C-alpha positions in Angstrom: 26.0 -34.3 -17.8 24.3 -34.4 -21.3 21.0 -37.2 -22.0 22.5 -41.0 -22.4 21.4 -43.3 -25.1 20.6 -46.6 -23.4 18.5 -49.3 -24.7 16.3 -47.2 -26.5 15.6 -44.4 -23.6 17.3 -40.9 -23.4 18.3 -41.2 -19.9 19.2 -38.4 -17.4 19.6 -38.0 -13.6 18.9 -34.7 -12.0 20.0 -33.9 -8.7 18.7 -31.4 -6.2 19.5 -29.6 -2.9 16.4 -31.0 -0.9 13.5 -33.3 -1.8 11.2 -30.3 -1.9 12.9 -28.9 -4.8 13.0 -32.7 -6.6 9.5 -32.3 -6.3 8.5 -29.1 -7.7 11.1 -30.1 -10.5 8.6 -33.3 -10.9 5.4 -31.2 -10.8 6.8 -28.6 -14.0 7.6 -31.9 -15.7 4.4 -33.5 -15.5 2.7 -30.4 -16.3 5.0 -30.6 -19.7 4.1 -34.0 -20.4 0.3 -33.7 -20.6 1.0 -30.4 -22.8 3.2 -32.7 -25.0 1.3 -35.4 -24.0 4.1 -37.6 -24.0 4.7 -39.5 -20.7 7.9 -40.3 -19.7 9.6 -43.5 -17.4 11.1 -41.8 -13.7 12.3 -42.4 -10.5 12.4 -40.3 -7.6 14.5 -41.0 -4.1 15.0 -37.9 -2.1 16.7 -35.2 -3.9 17.3 -37.4 -6.8 14.9 -37.6 -10.5 15.6 -40.2 -13.1 14.1 -39.5 -16.4 14.0 -42.1 -19.2 12.6 -40.8 -22.4 11.3 -43.0 -25.5 8.2 -42.6 -27.9 6.1 -46.0 -27.4 3.8 -45.5 -30.4 6.8 -45.1 -33.1 8.1 -49.1 -31.2 9.7 -47.5 -28.3 12.5 -45.8 -29.6 14.2 -42.4 -29.7 12.5 -39.8 -31.4 12.9 -35.9 -32.1 9.8 -35.9 -29.8 12.0 -37.3 -27.1 14.7 -34.8 -27.5 12.6 -32.1 -27.7 11.3 -33.1 -24.4 14.4 -33.4 -22.8 15.5 -29.8 -24.1 12.5 -28.5 -22.3 13.3 -30.9 -19.1 16.7 -29.4 -19.2 15.3 -25.5 -19.2 13.1 -26.6 -16.1 16.0 -28.0 -14.1 18.0 -24.9 -14.9 14.9 -22.7 -13.6 14.6 -25.0 -10.2 18.3 -25.3 -9.3 18.6 -21.3 -9.4 
């Protein structure tokens, strides 16, 4: 599933085989967010993580920074899912 544009957010839901993998994913995304100084909205329930990206300092709209972060999050997901 690709990222969906919804209400000025890029949104995607990620599903894992268990909570530990979901938490490892969130930990890596958190490190990326700090590195990029770009922090997502997210929700976690057991093995499912939903992430929403928007650029607050650009008027809460989707920017290239969000798209770059989405690509990098997809890379993390691919690595954790293996």
